[in-house]
C-alpha angles and dihedrals in degrees: 000000000000096000094119091059098053103042093116093053109066098192091050090044091053091049092048091050091056089061099035117106094192118034089182096059111143130226125223091286094049094254119144122215088257091056091052091049088055094046090050091046091237104155095174092054091047091053091050093048092049091049087057094052104272110169112234092196102060114113127214127227090283092052093252121145130200091253093051090049093049093049092048090054094045093239101161098179091045091050091051091048093051094046091050088051092056105268110167106249095208095039098130095047093050098044108103124220095007126116096230133129116222118252086248090058092049090052089051092052091053093045087227107162094179094057091039089054090052092051091049091048089056094049108273110172108232090195099051116115109258103169132072092253094051094263113166122226097273094051093045088050093050092053092057102033138115125218119290130074104224094100091043090052089052091054094047092046089055096053108276109155110240090203098052113125139194124240090280092054095251116148130195088257089061090052101047094040089051089054092051090241101161097181096054093039090054093047094050094047091049089051092054106269110162111248089198098051109136131216119222088274093048100256116149128208087257090060089052092044091054089052088059087062090218108134095196091056091048091053091061101065089038089056090050095054105273114168104244090200098050107119135181124242090279090060090235097137129169096285095049089049093047092050090048090052091055092224104143094193090058093050092049091049093054093044089051087059094051101264108178110257095205100039113147134226121217087271092052097253119148124208086262090058088053094047091047096052090046090054091234098157094176091053093045089054092046094050092046090049089053092051107268113164109251091194097051111135127212126214089280089056090249124146123211087261090056090052091049091052092046088058096043095252097142097163092055091044090054091050092052092046089053092050093049090048091057094053 
């Protein structure tokens, strides 16, 4: 069947199709004539092939389908033609054992709202996992996104679940808060994202937000009811992270919302231990002023002063020794 060789010549293609027993015959790379028509952006040939029974859902050796190819190339009319002909809108996501991104994912990467709208119109599931770690659309988008929330708003408005998580429990709120993206963090919280959602290790969006060291971002989940004392399995909750960052404003914000001064990590370290070993004299003074225990001992029986000495922070160690001596 010589169909592959005459795709660019419509009269010859039509003649070849009349004598072709299998319109879906594959070439040496596993591409069908329809796939080549898509790759060569030949809409007329694609229409003719479909009218003769070409299957829009066959994949090549790489797992690529005609629809995925059309979306990747931004061919809007081709995408519409294939969808109308029965192309499976979530083909890539549902194909097992193949390294292929769903057409929806490809549209996300291109930030193509027109094609995305077409996919949604034909039933694309905005909450179907599209990444290797089970990430839903919103999370996959966040990991490859620039600043600005217009595209995010479009996805949420069309039914994307703001609480959907990947296999590790990470939500889009974790991602954008961790990047210090105030605009997207605000939008997600206003649309109902859970500020206390936990990853598999127990980390909340607030933990991630603190890691961004952006105080304005941290204020957002706090204002929406985030638990300032919720900590992952490591015990490194918001206050420990804030102290480790050295950002005084962050520490004050969390303390103002009743963060526990003597919370412990899995190694028994308090925020004061962290401040001491970092040599953050201003934070050591702040924590002591708020009532942190200068004689608290971790699992290694070390006090904050011991940790300061272990890290060569003699000035902080002297300060702590003086405080203990006055008690």
